[in-house]
Every structure is written in C-alpha cells, then in structure tokens.
C-alpha positions in Angstrom: -33.4 8.4 15.9 -30.6 10.4 17.3 -31.4 14.1 19.1 -29.5 17.4 18.5 -27.6 16.0 22.0 -26.4 13.1 20.7 -25.4 14.5 17.2 -23.4 16.9 18.8 -21.7 14.1 21.1 -20.9 12.5 17.9 -19.4 15.2 16.2 -17.3 16.2 18.7 -15.7 13.1 19.5 -15.4 12.6 16.0 -13.0 15.3 15.5 -10.6 13.9 17.0 -10.9 10.0 15.3 -7.5 8.4 13.9 -5.3 5.6 13.7 -3.7 6.3 17.0 -4.9 5.5 20.0 -5.9 8.6 21.2 -8.2 8.4 18.2 -9.3 5.1 18.6 -10.4 6.1 22.3 -12.0 9.2 20.6 -14.0 6.8 17.9 -15.1 4.9 21.0 -16.7 7.8 22.9 -18.4 9.1 19.7 -19.9 5.8 19.2 -22.0 5.5 22.8 -24.8 7.1 20.6 -24.3 6.1 17.3 -26.6 4.6 15.5 -26.1 0.9 14.4 -25.0 -1.4 11.7 -24.8 0.5 7.5 -25.9 3.7 9.1 -23.2 4.1 11.5 -21.0 4.9 7.7 -22.1 8.4 8.4 -19.1 9.0 10.5 -16.8 8.1 8.4 -17.5 11.6 6.7 -17.1 13.8 9.7 -13.2 13.6 9.9 -11.1 13.1 6.6 -9.5 10.3 9.2 -12.8 8.2 8.7 -14.0 5.7 11.0 -12.5 2.5 12.4 -14.9 0.4 14.5 -13.1 -0.2 18.0 -14.0 -3.5 17.7 -12.0 -3.4 14.8 -8.5 -5.4 15.2 -6.0 -3.6 13.1 -2.8 -5.6 13.5 -0.2 -4.3 10.5 2.1 -2.1 10.2 1.8 -1.6 6.4 -1.7 0.0 6.8 -2.7 3.2 4.4 -5.6 4.9 4.6 -7.1 7.1 2.9 -10.0 10.0 3.6 -13.3 8.8 4.9 -12.4 5.0 4.9 -15.1 3.3 6.8 -14.2 0.1 8.9 -17.0 -1.8 10.8 -17.5 -4.0 13.4 -15.0 -6.9 14.0 -12.9 -6.2 10.7 -8.9 -7.6 11.4 -6.5 -6.3 9.4 -3.3 -8.4 10.2 0.4 -8.8 8.7 2.1 -12.2 8.7 5.9 -12.7 8.6 6.9 -10.9 5.2 3.5 -9.6 4.9 3.0 -6.6 2.2 1.1 -3.3 2.7 -2.8 -2.8 3.0 -3.9 0.4 1.1 -7.2 1.1 1.4 -8.1 4.0 -1.0 -10.7 6.9 -0.4 -14.1 6.4 0.7 -13.5 2.5 1.0 -16.4 0.7 2.9 -15.1 -2.3 4.7 -18.5 -4.1 6.8 -18.3 -6.4 9.5 -16.3 -9.7 10.0 -13.8 -8.8 7.0 -10.6 -10.2 7.4 -7.7 -8.9 5.4 -4.2 -10.9 5.5 -1.0 -10.5 4.0 1.7 -12.2 4.0 5.4 -13.2 2.2 5.4 -10.3 0.3 1.8 -10.7 -0.1 -0.3 -7.1 -0.7 -3.9 -5.8 -1.1 -4.8 -3.0 -2.4 -9.0 -1.5 -2.2 -10.0 1.0 -4.9 -11.3 4.4 -4.0 -15.2 3.8 -3.6 -15.7 0.1 -3.5 -17.7 -1.5 -1.3 -16.7 -4.7 1.1 -20.0 -6.7 2.1 -19.6 -8.7 5.5 -17.8 -11.7 5.7 -15.1 -11.5 2.8 -11.7 -12.8 3.4 -9.1 -11.3 1.2 -5.8 -13.6 1.9 -2.7 -12.7 0.3 0.5 -14.1 0.0 3.1 -14.3 -2.5 1.5 -11.9 -4.8 -1.1 -9.0 -4.9 -4.9 -9.0 -4.3 -5.9 -5.4 -6.5 -9.4 -4.4 -6.4 -10.4 -1.4 -8.4 -12.9 1.2 -7.8 -15.9 1.4 -7.2 -16.4 -2.0 -7.1 -19.2 -4.5 -5.2 -17.9 -7.5 -3.3 -20.9 -9.2 -2.1 -21.0 -10.9 1.7 -18.6 -13.4 2.2 -16.4 -14.0 -0.8 -12.9 -15.2 -0.6 -10.2 -14.3 -2.6 -6.8 -16.3 -2.1 -3.7 -15.2 -4.3 -1.9 -18.5 -3.7 -2.4 -22.1 -3.6 -0.4 -25.4 -1.7 1.6 -27.7 -3.3 0.1 -31.1 -3.6 3.0 -33.4 -4.2 1.6 -36.5 -3.0 3.5 -38.9 0.1 3.7 -34.9 2.1 1.1 -33.7 3.7 -0.4 -30.7 2.9 0.3 -28.3 5.2 4.4 -28.9 5.2 4.2 -28.1 1.6 5.2 -24.8 0.2 3.1 -22.1 -1.3 2.4 -21.4 -4.6 0.6 -18.6 -7.0 -0.1 -18.3 -10.2 0.2 -14.4 -10.0 -1.9 -11.9 -8.6 -5.8 -11.0 -8.6 -7.1 -8.0 -10.5 -10.9 -7.2 -10.3 -11.6 -4.3 -12.6 -13.7 -0.5 -11.7 -17.1 -1.1 -11.7 -16.8 -4.6 -11.5 -19.6 -7.2 -9.0 -18.9 -10.0 -7.3 -22.3 -11.9 -6.2 -22.5 -13.9 -2.4 -19.9 -16.4 -1.7 -18.0 -15.8 -5.3 -14.3 -17.3 -4.8 -12.0 -15.6 -6.8 -8.2 -17.8 -7.2 -4.4 -16.9 -8.0 -3.9 -15.9 -11.2 -7.0 -14.1 -12.3 -8.4 -11.1 -14.0 -11.6 -10.2 -13.8 -12.5 -7.4 -16.0 -13.7 -3.6 -16.0 -17.7 -3.9 -15.5 -17.9 -7.7 -15.0 -20.4 -9.5 -13.6 -19.9 -12.6 -11.6 -23.0 -14.7 -10.0 -23.5 -16.0 -6.6 -21.4 -19.2 -5.4 -18.8 -18.7 -8.5 -15.4 -20.1 -8.1 -13.5 -18.1 -10.5 -10.4 -20.1 -12.0 -9.7 -18.0 -15.4 -10.0 -14.4 -16.8 -14.0 -12.6 -16.6 -13.4 -10.3 -19.7 -14.8 -6.4 -19.2 -18.1 -6.3 -19.3 -18.9 -9.8 -19.0 -21.3 -11.9 -17.4 -20.0 -15.0 -15.9 -21.4 -17.9 -13.1 -20.5 -21.5 -11.9 -18.2 -24.0 -11.0 -15.7 -22.7 -12.3 -16.8 -19.6 -13.6 -18.0 -19.2 -17.4 -19.2 -16.2 -19.5 -22.4 -16.7 -19.9 -22.6 -13.3 -22.4 -22.2 -9.8 -22.2 -23.6 -6.8 -20.5 -26.1 -5.5 -22.8 -26.3 -8.6 -24.9 -30.5 -9.5 -25.8 
C-alpha cells in the first residue's frame, strides 16, 4: 500500500506528465513509487494528458490521444512509411505489450472507454481499423486490415499487399482471448466473439459467434 508521502510524490509529478520529453520524464519520476500493472491505471486520471508508461515506444507523428488515456508498459505505437493516424479517444486503456502499427495509408481509431488487454496487435496497412466505444478486447487478439497477394510462382514477401476494406468493431462488443479479425469485416454493436475465433465475415449486432471461421451461434437474449 502507498503511504501519503508516496501518493503526494506521484500527484506532484503527474501534474507535468505528457507526450513531450519533459512530460515523459515526469511520468518516469511518478512511477518510482507507483503500484504495478492495472493499479497504475489510476494515474491516468491525475492529469487530462493521461498516463504513458516510460517503457512505451511512441514512434508515430500522427498519434492523437484524448483525455485520461492509459498506455501501459512496453506498448509500441509505430508508423511505417506513409502510415495514417492513430487516434486513442478519451479514457482508452491499452495494457502491456500491445502493438499498434500503421503503414501505406492505413489508420487505427480506438473509441472512448475501450479496454485493450495485453499482447494485442493492430496492423493497419491500406485500410483502417476502427474500434468503437466501450469495446472489450481480451488478450492476444489480432487485427489485420490487409493481406498478401498469393500469385503462384512469386515469393509471398515480394507480392503487393491487398485489402478487402476496413475492419469495424461496434460499440460495446466483446472479443475473447486470441481472436483474429481479418480485413473487410464488420463486428456489430454488442456482439460477442468467442476465444480463439477467426473472423472472416461480418457478425451482426448482438450476435454471439465463435469458431474457425467464426459463425453466428445465437443472438444475445435468445434462450
């Protein structure tokens, strides 16, 4: 438990936290006595600029962060050549070891109050990944807004990237652990996707889907 002196230390330094070098340094000072893992999330509410862990890597000049956002340890937000913006709206939580990457006009937007558990990957090339508000995404989920060409006789790595369109996850949806979502897919509002599923086709609002590929099993509220 934190005593009053440690709490005052954290509050003092978090007043100056932010994305600029001095703000990152202030965050580093604050975490000297901060609680670990999810308990550190409370620090994001001590400053409208939120909390960006000192170990997080921000290599993206198109990053836009709302108020009270929490970005945890070893998160990487990366912009490759011609990458589009990354937008984290108010009170988004990104936990440990997540990777958000944009390239070739791809973009990522995560809506307000959405909660991203550890180890998730958002890989947006050619198209967008749009996550709605209050979405729950469990650990190690992966989102790919593109694919590789598969023309025979040509190495995969030399073939151009392709896309069927953006990924959209509606408000209040919940994705279980290790769900993979492919390009061109819409997951509806309030939908639930079971752990380990691979989503290749749209999932309607309030549907419960699972499997490889994911199929709708029933609707929320059904007997």
